[in-house]
C-alpha positions in Angstrom: 179.8 256.3 86.8 180.3 259.9 85.8 176.9 261.6 85.3 176.2 265.1 83.8 173.1 266.8 85.1 171.7 269.5 82.8 169.3 272.3 83.9 170.5 271.5 87.4 169.0 273.8 90.1 170.6 274.4 93.5 167.5 273.1 95.3 167.8 269.6 93.8 171.5 269.1 94.0 171.4 268.4 97.7 168.8 265.6 97.2 170.9 263.9 94.5 174.1 264.2 96.6 172.3 262.7 99.7 170.9 259.8 97.7 174.2 259.0 95.9 175.0 255.9 97.9 177.0 254.4 95.0 179.3 257.4 95.0 178.9 258.3 91.4 180.7 261.4 90.2 178.0 264.0 89.7 178.5 267.0 87.5 175.9 269.7 87.8 175.4 272.2 85.0 172.8 275.0 85.2 172.8 275.1 81.3 169.9 273.6 79.5 170.9 270.7 77.3 171.1 271.7 73.7 173.3 270.8 70.7 175.7 273.5 71.8 175.9 272.6 75.5 176.0 268.8 75.0 179.8 269.0 74.8 179.8 269.6 78.6 179.1 265.9 79.0 182.5 265.0 77.5 184.0 262.1 79.5 180.7 261.2 81.2 178.9 257.9 81.1 175.4 259.1 81.3 173.3 262.3 81.1 170.5 263.3 83.5 168.0 265.6 81.8 164.9 267.6 82.9 161.6 268.6 81.3 162.8 271.5 79.1 166.1 270.0 77.9 166.4 269.4 74.2 166.7 265.7 73.3 166.1 266.1 69.6 167.9 263.9 67.1 170.8 266.3 66.6 171.4 266.5 70.4 171.2 262.7 70.8 173.7 262.4 68.0 176.0 264.8 69.8 175.7 262.7 73.0 176.4 259.4 71.0 179.6 260.9 69.7 180.6 261.3 73.4 179.8 257.6 73.8 176.8 258.3 76.1 174.3 255.4 75.9 172.0 256.5 78.8 169.9 259.5 79.2 167.9 259.3 82.4 165.1 261.8 82.8 164.4 263.1 86.3 160.8 263.7 85.3 157.7 261.7 84.1 157.1 263.4 80.8 159.2 262.6 77.7 157.7 264.8 75.0 161.0 266.5 74.6 162.7 263.3 73.4 162.9 262.2 69.8 162.1 258.6 70.6 162.6 257.2 67.1 166.1 258.8 66.9 167.0 257.5 70.4 166.0 254.0 69.4 167.9 254.1 66.1 171.0 255.5 67.8 170.8 252.8 70.5 170.5 255.4 73.4 168.6 254.2 76.4 166.0 256.7 77.8 164.7 256.2 81.3 162.4 258.3 83.4 160.7 258.7 86.8 157.2 257.7 86.0 155.5 258.7 89.3 157.5 260.6 91.9 154.6 262.1 93.9 151.1 262.1 92.3 149.8 263.8 95.4 152.2 266.7 95.1 150.8 267.7 91.7 147.2 266.9 92.7 147.5 269.1 95.8 148.9 271.9 93.7 145.8 271.7 91.4 143.7 272.1 94.5 145.8 275.1 95.5 145.2 276.7 92.1 141.5 276.0 92.2 141.0 277.4 95.7 143.1 280.5 95.1 141.2 281.3 91.9 137.8 280.5 93.4 138.3 282.4 96.7 140.7 285.1 95.3 143.1 284.6 98.2 146.0 286.0 96.2 144.1 289.3 95.8 143.0 289.3 99.4 146.6 288.8 100.6 147.8 291.8 98.6 144.8 294.0 99.9 145.4 293.1 103.5 149.1 293.9 103.2 148.1 297.4 102.1 145.6 297.8 104.9 142.6 297.3 102.6 139.9 295.0 104.2 137.2 295.7 101.7 135.5 292.5 100.5 134.1 294.0 97.3 135.5 292.1 94.3 136.5 289.1 96.3 133.2 287.1 96.0 134.1 283.4 95.5 132.2 280.1 95.1 132.2 276.7 96.8 133.9 273.7 95.3 131.2 271.6 97.0 128.7 270.2 94.5 130.6 271.6 91.6 131.1 269.4 88.5 134.8 268.8 87.9 136.0 267.2 84.7 139.3 265.4 85.0 140.9 264.6 81.7 143.5 261.8 82.2 143.1 259.4 85.1 146.6 258.2 85.6 148.2 258.4 89.1 147.9 262.2 89.3 144.4 262.3 87.9 143.3 259.6 90.4 145.0 261.4 93.3 143.1 264.6 92.3 139.8 262.7 92.1 140.3 261.3 95.6 140.8 264.8 97.0 137.8 266.2 95.1 135.6 263.5 96.5 136.4 264.9 99.9 135.2 268.3 98.8 131.9 266.8 97.7 132.4 267.5 94.0 130.7 265.6 91.2 133.5 264.1 89.1 133.4 263.4 85.4 136.4 261.6 84.0 137.8 261.1 80.5 140.6 258.8 79.5 141.1 256.5 76.4 142.1 253.8 79.0 139.9 254.0 82.0 141.8 253.1 85.2 139.1 253.0 87.8 135.6 251.4 88.0 134.6 254.0 90.7 134.8 257.0 88.3 132.1 258.2 86.0 133.8 258.1 82.6 132.2 260.1 79.8 133.0 261.3 76.3 135.3 264.4 76.0 132.4 266.3 74.5 130.2 265.6 77.5 132.9 266.5 80.0 133.6 269.8 78.3 129.9 270.7 78.1 129.0 269.8 81.8 132.0 270.7 83.8 132.3 273.8 86.0 136.0 273.1 86.4 138.3 271.2 84.0 141.7 269.8 85.0 144.2 268.3 82.6 146.3 265.3 83.5 147.5 263.7 80.2 150.8 263.4 78.4 151.7 265.6 75.5 151.3 263.5 72.3 150.4 264.3 68.7 146.8 263.4 69.6 146.7 265.7 72.7 148.6 268.7 71.3 146.3 271.7 71.6 143.4 269.5 72.7 142.0 272.7 74.4 141.5 274.8 71.3 138.8 277.1 69.8 136.5 274.1 69.2 136.9 272.9 72.8 136.2 276.3 74.3 133.0 276.6 72.2 131.7 273.4 73.9 132.3 274.7 77.5 130.0 276.4 79.9 130.4 280.2 80.1 132.7 281.1 83.0 134.4 277.7 83.3 137.6 277.2 85.2 140.6 275.5 83.4 143.6 274.1 85.3 146.7 272.7 83.6 149.5 271.2 85.5 150.5 268.6 82.8 152.2 270.0 79.7 151.8 273.5 78.3 151.1 272.6 74.7 147.9 270.7 75.7 146.4 274.2 75.6 146.3 276.5 72.6 147.5 279.9 74.0 145.9 282.0 71.3 142.6 280.3 71.7 142.8 280.7 75.4 143.4 284.4 75.2 140.3 284.6 73.0 138.3 282.6 75.5 139.4 284.9 78.3 138.4 288.0 76.4 134.9 286.7 75.5 134.4 285.4 79.1 133.9 281.8 78.0 136.9 281.1 80.3 136.1 282.6 83.7 139.3 281.3 85.5 142.6 280.0 84.3 145.2 278.3 86.5 148.5 277.2 84.8 151.6 275.6 86.2 152.9 274.9 82.7 153.1 277.0 79.5 153.6 276.2 75.8 156.9 278.2 75.5 158.0 277.7 79.1 161.5 276.5 78.1 162.5 280.1 77.5 161.1 281.3 80.8 160.6 278.8 83.6 163.3 277.8 86.2 165.1 281.1 85.6 165.1 284.4 87.4 163.7 286.8 84.8 162.9 289.6 87.2 165.5 292.0 85.8 164.8 291.2 82.2 162.1 292.3 79.7 160.0 289.2 78.8 159.7 289.0 75.1 156.8 286.5 74.9 153.8 288.8 74.2 151.3 286.0 74.6 152.6 285.1 78.1 152.5 288.8 79.0 148.9 289.0 77.7 147.9 286.1 79.9 149.4 287.8 83.0 147.3 290.9 82.3 144.1 289.1 83.1 142.9 289.4 86.7 141.4 285.9 86.6 144.6 284.1 85.5 147.0 282.5 88.0 150.3 281.2 86.7 153.0 279.3 88.7 156.4 278.3 87.3 156.1 274.6 87.0 156.2 273.9 90.7 153.5 271.4 91.0 156.0 268.6 91.6 158.1 270.7 94.0 157.8 269.0 97.4 160.4 267.4 99.6 158.7 264.0 99.2 158.7 264.3 95.4 162.4 265.3 95.1 163.4 262.4 97.4 161.5 260.0 95.1 163.0 261.6 91.9 166.5 261.1 93.2 165.8 257.6 94.4 164.3 256.4 91.2 166.9 258.2 89.0 169.8 256.3 90.8 167.8 253.1 90.6 167.6 253.6 86.8 171.3 254.3 86.6 172.1 251.2 88.7 170.1 249.0 86.4 171.9 250.3 83.4 175.3 249.9 85.0 174.5 246.3 85.9 173.2 245.7 82.4 169.8 244.7 83.7 166.4 245.1 82.1 165.4 248.8 82.6 162.2 249.0 84.6 161.5 252.6 83.7 162.6 252.6 80.1 161.0 254.9 77.5 163.3 253.5 74.8 
């Protein structure tokens, strides 16, 4: 098959080439998939898309005109896909449901520890020959109450790690997945947690679930970690919570408007997103550019499962990892 990869980065191409045992023809495009760029898939049999590619109805219609019947996502989330349109158009959508839960869970811990112990600030001080400890006072994770919202594979992996730190864990999920966790209402979790970590998909019900009302229920000085989807968190409400010190620490690996920023080198440009720039101005905010998944093990699994999805489609078998 001839497969068009959109939003393709150099770091991932070698993994897909190495796992291409069926010798498909792979076309890598750095361009994000949009209605305008869809024409690059002319002559292809399938499209491989990533988290910030546009798979709205108009883009899917453009792909259908090119006779493309498979869009295989090399990610777990599918909030960027118009599922109703895909179904009506007869376009199959597959994904990689779980590439490395531990990779994202460990990145959560990295954000928590960096914020709690201020290691990012200490690193910069020592580089400048400043060994003063004033302003670097941290806190233990041990015995802290951590609220985990969403206990799928990543949420469970995080809970396992936090158990080793000696944390008290509160969990919230509409569909509890473990009888070893203490599941509580969302209201109780928000009120009791010292640290809150988000691990749920972006759905209409979860859009801006962390908003003004949620912040009003939290402890003063709470830490919030989001490695799931940016729009789970209301940015305007978050800036307000940082200013009034309800939110004491914020760790983000995702952002509401990240499609205009992440996975690009913007170092020589003026970032036009004022809310993002405001977030960066807070000393208690740590942002990484959607790298929670970014480990060798995860990229190996993404490539393996993506080609498995393509193989099933080519052989007209039931699609194990289908979204539509």
